[in-house]
MIVOLO-306869 format. One line per 4 residues: their letters; for each residue x, y, z of C-alpha. Coordinates in steps of 0.5 Angstrom, whole numbers, plus 500, padded with zeros to 3 digits. Example, Ala and Ser with C-alpha at 12.3 -4.5 7.8 and 13.67 -1.06 7.14 Angstrom:
2
AS> 525:491:516  527:498:514
//
This chain:
331
METS> 311:388:558  316:392:561  318:398:557  325:396:557
ELLA> 325:389:555  320:392:549  325:397:547  330:392:547
TLQP> 326:388:542  324:393:538  331:396:537  333:391:531
MLHD> 326:391:528  325:399:528  332:402:528  332:408:524
RKGL> 338:409:518  343:412:524  342:405:528  337:409:533
LRSV> 331:407:536  328:414:540  323:415:544  319:422:546
GRLP> 315:423:552  315:419:558  314:412:557  310:408:562
RSAE> 314:403:566  310:397:563  306:397:556  300:394:555
EILV> 299:395:548  303:398:542  299:403:537  302:403:530
ALVE> 299:410:528  300:415:522  298:421:526  297:422:533
PDEP> 291:419:536  286:423:540  286:419:547  291:413:547
SPAT> 291:409:554  296:411:559  299:404:558  300:405:550
IVVA> 306:406:547  305:409:540  309:407:534  309:413:528
PEAI> 313:415:523  314:422:526  315:425:533  309:426:536
LGPA> 307:428:543  308:421:546  309:417:550  311:415:543
VPIG> 317:411:539  318:415:532  321:411:527  322:415:521
DAAL> 322:411:515  324:405:518  317:402:516  319:402:509
AHPD> 326:402:509  328:397:514  331:391:512  325:387:514
GLLA> 321:393:512  315:393:506  320:395:500  325:389:502
DLLS> 319:385:502  317:388:495  323:386:492  323:379:494
AIGV> 316:379:492  317:381:485  323:376:484  329:381:483
TREE> 335:377:481  340:383:483  339:389:487  343:395:487
ALPY> 345:399:493  343:406:492  346:412:496  339:415:496
GRAR> 335:414:503  341:409:505  344:408:512  351:408:512
LRKL> 356:403:515  361:403:520  367:400:521  370:397:527
TVFV> 378:396:528  380:392:534  387:390:537  388:383:540
PETH> 393:379:542  395:373:537  393:368:543  385:371:542
LHEV> 385:373:535  380:367:533  376:368:539  375:376:538
REAI> 374:375:531  369:370:531  365:373:537  364:380:533
VAAG> 362:376:526  357:372:530  354:378:533  353:381:526
AGRI> 359:385:524  362:383:517  356:383:513  357:386:506
GRYA> 352:384:501  351:377:500  357:375:504  358:374:511
DCTF> 364:373:516  368:379:512  374:381:516  381:383:515
TLHG> 387:382:519  394:385:520  399:382:524  404:387:528
EGSF> 407:388:535  403:392:540  406:395:546  404:398:553
RPLA> 406:400:560  401:398:566  400:404:571  399:403:578
GARP> 393:400:580  392:396:573  390:389:573  394:387:566
YLGS> 392:380:563  400:381:560  406:384:564  407:388:570
PGER> 405:395:573  411:400:571  414:395:566  413:396:558
EIVA> 410:390:555  411:388:548  406:383:545  405:380:538
EARV> 398:383:536  393:383:530  389:388:528  382:386:526
EAVY> 377:390:522  370:389:520  364:393:517  357:393:520
AAYG> 350:396:520  350:402:526  344:398:529  348:392:531
EQAI> 353:396:534  352:395:542  351:387:541  358:387:537
LAAM> 361:391:542  359:387:547  361:381:544  368:384:543
RLAH> 369:385:550  367:379:553  372:375:548  377:380:549
PYEE> 382:378:555  385:386:556  383:390:561  383:396:557
IAYD> 381:394:549  384:399:544  379:399:538  376:405:533
IVEL> 370:406:530  369:410:524  363:412:520  364:410:513
ENPD> 361:413:506  359:406:504  352:405:504  349:400:508
PTYG> 345:395:503  340:393:508  337:399:509  334:404:504
AVRL> 328:408:502  330:408:495  331:401:492  333:399:485
GMIE> 332:391:483  333:388:476  328:382:474  327:378:468
PVPA> 323:382:463  316:382:464  310:387:462  310:392:468
YAVL> 303:391:470  305:384:472  310:387:477  304:391:479
EKVL> 300:385:480  305:382:485  306:389:488  298:390:490
RVTG> 298:383:493  304:385:498  302:392:500  294:391:500
SNAL> 294:398:496  287:400:494  290:407:491  294:405:485
FVSG> 295:410:479  298:407:473  301:410:467  305:406:462
GDQL> 304:399:464  304:395:458  312:396:457  317:391:459
ARRV> 320:392:466  327:390:467  330:395:472  325:397:478
LLGS> 326:403:482  322:402:489  321:408:494  319:414:497
GQHL> 321:421:499  325:427:496  331:422:493  327:418:489
VAAA> 327:422:483  334:424:483  335:416:483  331:415:477
RETQ> 334:420:473  341:417:474  339:409:474  334:409:468
PDLV> 329:405:471  323:402:466  318:402:472  318:407:478
VTDH> 313:405:484  313:410:489  308:414:493  307:421:490
IAPA> 311:424:484  310:431:481  307:432:474  313:435:471
DAAL> 318:429:474  313:424:471  313:427:465  321:427:465
LHRR> 321:420:466  316:418:461  320:421:456  326:417:458
GAAI> 321:411:457  319:409:465  312:407:467  310:410:473
AELH> 306:407:479  303:411:485  301:408:491  298:414:494
DLEI> 297:410:501  304:407:501  305:409:508  299:406:510
CALR> 301:400:507  308:400:510  305:401:517  300:395:516
HLAA> 306:391:514  310:393:520  304:392:525  303:385:522
RLRR> 311:384:524  310:387:531  304:382:532  309:376:530
SLPI> 314:378:535  311:381:541  307:378:547  302:384:547
PVRE> 297:387:543  298:391:537  293:396:534  293:400:528
ASEG> 290:407:528  290:407:520  284:403:520  278:406:516
LVWR> 282:410:512  280:409:505  283:411:498  279:411:492
SFKY> 282:407:486  283:409:479  288:410:473  291:415:469
PGTT> 286:416:463  287:413:457  292:407:460  292:400:457
DRL> 294:397:464  290:391:465  290:392:473
//
């Protein structure tokens, strides 16, 4: 498979929170295999492209926390599996949205607006095709050598135009701009892109979901089925869970302090932080192989999408499973 084609396929699946898909080392012109790895393999084949959380010597594609945090990542699947009725977009570990503002003649307003939303702009939570339009007057004077859609070189033109705004996730920017350019009649398009503080609800390494009240152990049974984890440490599994916090990384404890979850599912939490959350009434479940589970989940997605073999370098890593002493959990 040509590497340029492969990267184009991987971009919407593996982008990081900035919407980027990076690579390190000199990638081969064509790839015969994808290796999903937790650490750098000993001797990868020259035609193998390694996909790993962090940058390694290469040839590789570092993906950061995308295996967990991506809209199709493990955390999103966990939220679906446990049956959340509502999810809160926490600022922790989230990508940020961007906003496109484009000025278009009234004659082509519908075409441009429909093109950008069809390419992925205008998604806000569970709503699609969200745009804002303001009508006004635009003016311009084509210079020598211009080939204007309206007007003549050297003469000022005044046109009825519309200002169209729509938010979007950063990873979709190239497709959205390409669609805008194809639909827009002007030779030179006036548009702005603004980075927003608003979190992108589709990408996050820390997620809070609301569920119908059930004992925490019932939630964790579903978590185990989805992750395939065999490294579960549990405390407080008999208490009811309504607000479930899932995540990994340094932001999780801060999010837990602010959101008051009933159940926290993470890869690791310091004893002092665990004690604090227990005092506040939270059950805690640590999946110490969460990153491995996320990479296996990613490998399965890639196998469904790519025509070349996908191998896992995490095979053979085994964790011993046990629980906190004295727990009454039924897992």
